[in-house]
Structure formats: C-alpha cells, structure tokens
C-alpha positions, 0 to 999 in steps of 0.5 A: 499500499502507498499512500501520499499527502500531496499538499506537503509532498510525503508518501508512505508505504507499508506492506499488506502483510504487515498491515494484515498482521497488526490488525489480527494482533489488535483483534485478540485484544478485542473489545479493547484497544491494542497497539504498538511501535511502528519502525521503518526508514525514510528514502527520497530525502526523508519524503518517503517513509517505508513501514517495515516493522512493529515492536510491541510493548511489554506493559500496558493498560487498555479499555474499550476507549483507550490504549496507553503503552509503556516503553519499558524493555523495548530499547533492546529491541529498538537498537537491533534495527539500528544495525540493519541496512537500511537503518531502521528507526522508531518512526510512530505509533499504532492502535486499534479502535474495535468497533469505530472509525480509524480517526484520531481522538483527542486523546490520540492528538495528545499522545502524539504531543507527548511524543514530539515534546519528549526530550528523549524523542528524536522524532519531529514528524511521527507517524500515527496508524489507526486501525478502525474495524467492525465485524464487517469492516477494516479501515487503516488511517494513517496520519503523520504530524508535520509542521504543527498540524496533523495530516492523513495520508491518502491513496 
C-alpha cells in the first residue's frame, strides 16, 4: 500500500502483510484497544517513509476506548534495528479502534504531542496508524504530525 499527502509532498509505504499482522494482533485483544510501536526508514530525501515492522509493548493498559503503553523493555529491540541496512528507526505508533472509525481522538492527538515534546525522542514528524474495524469493515488511517498540524495520508 502506498499513500500520499500531496499538499506537503510526503508518501508512505507499508506491506499488506504487515498491516494484516497488526490487525490480527489487535483483534486478539478485542473488545479493548491495542497497539505498539512502528519501525521503518525514510528514503527520497526523507519524503518517503517505508513502514517495515512493529514492536509490541511489554506493559500496557487498555480499555474499549483507550490504549496506553509503556516504553520499558523495548530499548534493546529498537537498538537491533539500528544496525540493519537500511537503518530502521522508531517512526511512530499504531493502535486499534474496535467497532469504531480510524479517526484520531483528542487523546490520540495528545499522545502525538507528548512524543514530539519528549526530550528523549528524536522524532519530529511522528506517524500514527489507527486501525478501525467492525465485523464487516476494516479501515487503516495513517496520519503524520507535520509543521504543527496533523495530516492524513490518502491513496
């Protein structure tokens, strides 16, 4: 799947195999939300993002309408990606919205701001993937925080 934001000249690519894996992981926690960290790399002068992997949190709290994860225990897993070629890095977050649409809530926007304002984070344009699903429909919503605004990637 390749998506773009024409207005700011960014594009994103993620394999359907990875997206299906994330959906299936999320569904195992139904009816609660679940998510994790997104790993990938940039090309084309940091204009094209390749999402390649996920790291699942070791500790988290979840309910029907919220998901909060801890970063404890993921440092070693992240470090392993840095030595790969191309070098892969933490690029954002993903989580599910069971029986709901993939539109960021105010909590989701606050979480993005927390990532940006965290002095230990080196990411300036975090990506957010929300997987909205019901018994009959699945929708992947990809977003990026860019220049103090959230944008949605489109086909």
